[in-house]
N, C-alpha and C positions, 0 to 999 in steps of 0.2 A: 504494500500500500504506500509506503514511504517513497518507493521508487516512482510510482505513478504520480504522486503529488509533486515530487521533485521534477519529473519529466514535464508535467503540465506547467509548472512555474518557469522552467527554462523555455518552453515553447512560447509562453505568453510574453517573455522578455525578448526573445530572439525574433519572433515573427514581425512585430512592428518595425524593428530595425531593418530587417530584410526587405519589407515592403517599402520603407522610406528610401532605402538605397536604390531600389528599382525605379522610384519616381524621379523623373527628370526635373531639373531646375526650370523655373519659368523662363521663357525666352521673350525678348523684346518683340513687340508687334511691328508690322510695317509702318504703323503710325509713329512709333518711337524712332524708327530708323530715319524718318524724314528730318529729324533734328540734326542729322549728320551735316547738313549744309553749314551749320555754325561751328563744326569741329575744325580745329586747325588754328592758324594764326592769321588774323585779319588786320590790315592797316587801312585806316579810313581818314580822309581829310574832308573838311567841309567848312561851311560858314554858318555861324549861328548868331543869335541875339537873345538877350535876357528879358526883353519886353517887346510888345508890338511896335513901339516907337523908338526903342533903344538902338544904339549903334551896333553895327555888325562887327564880328571878329572872326578870325580864322582859328581852326582847331585841328589837332592831330589826335586820333583815337586808335588805340590798339586793343585787340581782344585775343585771348588764347582760350579756345574751347577744347575740352577733352571729356570723354565718357567716364562716368563713375563706374566702378566695377559692377558688372551685370548688364550694362548697356541700356538701362532704363532712364537715366538722367544724365544731362550734359552740364558740366560746370564750366563757367566762363569767367575768367579774370579779365577785368577791363581797366583801362587807364585813358583818361581824356586830358590832354594838355591844351591850355588856352592862354592868352596873354596874361591874365591875372592869377593863374595858378594851375592846379591839377586836381582831378577827381580820380578816385580808385574805388573799385567795387568788385563784389562777388555776385554772380548771377547763377541761378539754377533753373534749367529748362526741363520740362517733362511733358508727358501726355497723360491726361486724366481719362481713363477708359470709361468711367461712369458718366461723366459729363460730355465725353467725346470731344474734348477740346485740348489744345496745348496751353500750358501755363508757364509763367515765368515769375520768379521771385528775385529781386535785386536788393542787395544790402550794401549801402555806400558807407565809406569810411567816416563821413560827416554826420551819420545818423539818419540820413534820408533812406527810405525804402520804397520799392516799387512793387506792385502786384499787377500782373496783366495776363490777358489771354491772347493767343495767336491763332491765326488761320494760315496754314501752309498749303500752297498749291505747288505745281511743278517748279515755278520760278518766281513766286511772289510770297512774301511773308507780311501779313498785316497784323499789327499789334495794337491793342486797345487796353489802356489801363489807367491807374491812378498812382501818382507818387505822393508819398507822405513825408512831411518834414518831421524833425524830432519832436515838435510840439503837437503832432497829430493832424496838422492842416493838410488837406488833400487837394491835389491838382490833377484834373483829367487830361489825358493826352492820347494821341493816336499816331501811329507811325507805319510807314509802308517801306518795304525793301523790295526792289526788283533786281533779280539776279540775271546775269548773262547765261546763255545756253549751257556753257561748261560749268556753271555755278562757282566760278573762280573770281568774279567781280560783281559789284553790287552798286546800285544807287539808292539813296534813301531820303526820306523827309519825315520830320516830326512836327506835329501841330499840337498846340496847347489851347485849352478852352479857358477863357476868362470872361466872366459876366455874360455867358451865353454866346460869345463870339470866338471863333477859332482863328489862331494866327500861327504863322510858321516860325518855329523855334530854330530849326536848322535844316539844311540840305547838305548831303554828303555823297562822296563816291569812295569806294574802297576796293581792295584786292586781297585775295587770300594768298599770302606769301608762303605758307607752309600748310600742306594738306593734312596734317595730324602728326 
């Protein structure tokens, strides 16, 4: 009887481990893989302004995107240099299979954060979100990126909403200088 009980205990312990070992790890969907367009090193130049009537200025932007282990999320480190200073941030991009939308979360060194959704087609990325200052004040924005057929260059534009009116914050062009 002791052998039977011991055998059953071993079976109950070993069987779940064996079943788990046979179960494959989840794999990224084709939707996740569309984020690949942002993987690699991007250099972007453009012209922006801080208010609808403010003076314009030139800026240089770099981003390095790489997949987190598992391939479900892309982390992007960014740096934006402009005449008065520099911004740095960490961005995490992913796909929400429940809402069937792409999402982005940005954490800036100065306490600003961004939350946005994306629509990705073959060569267009449309982003729509809100940035939050450290005091919690939100600003709505929308951005469009149009990629060349080889997905190695891009043009983009961001608009900001203020008092019900949209104005262009920046326009930019960039190239992927390293593909991963």
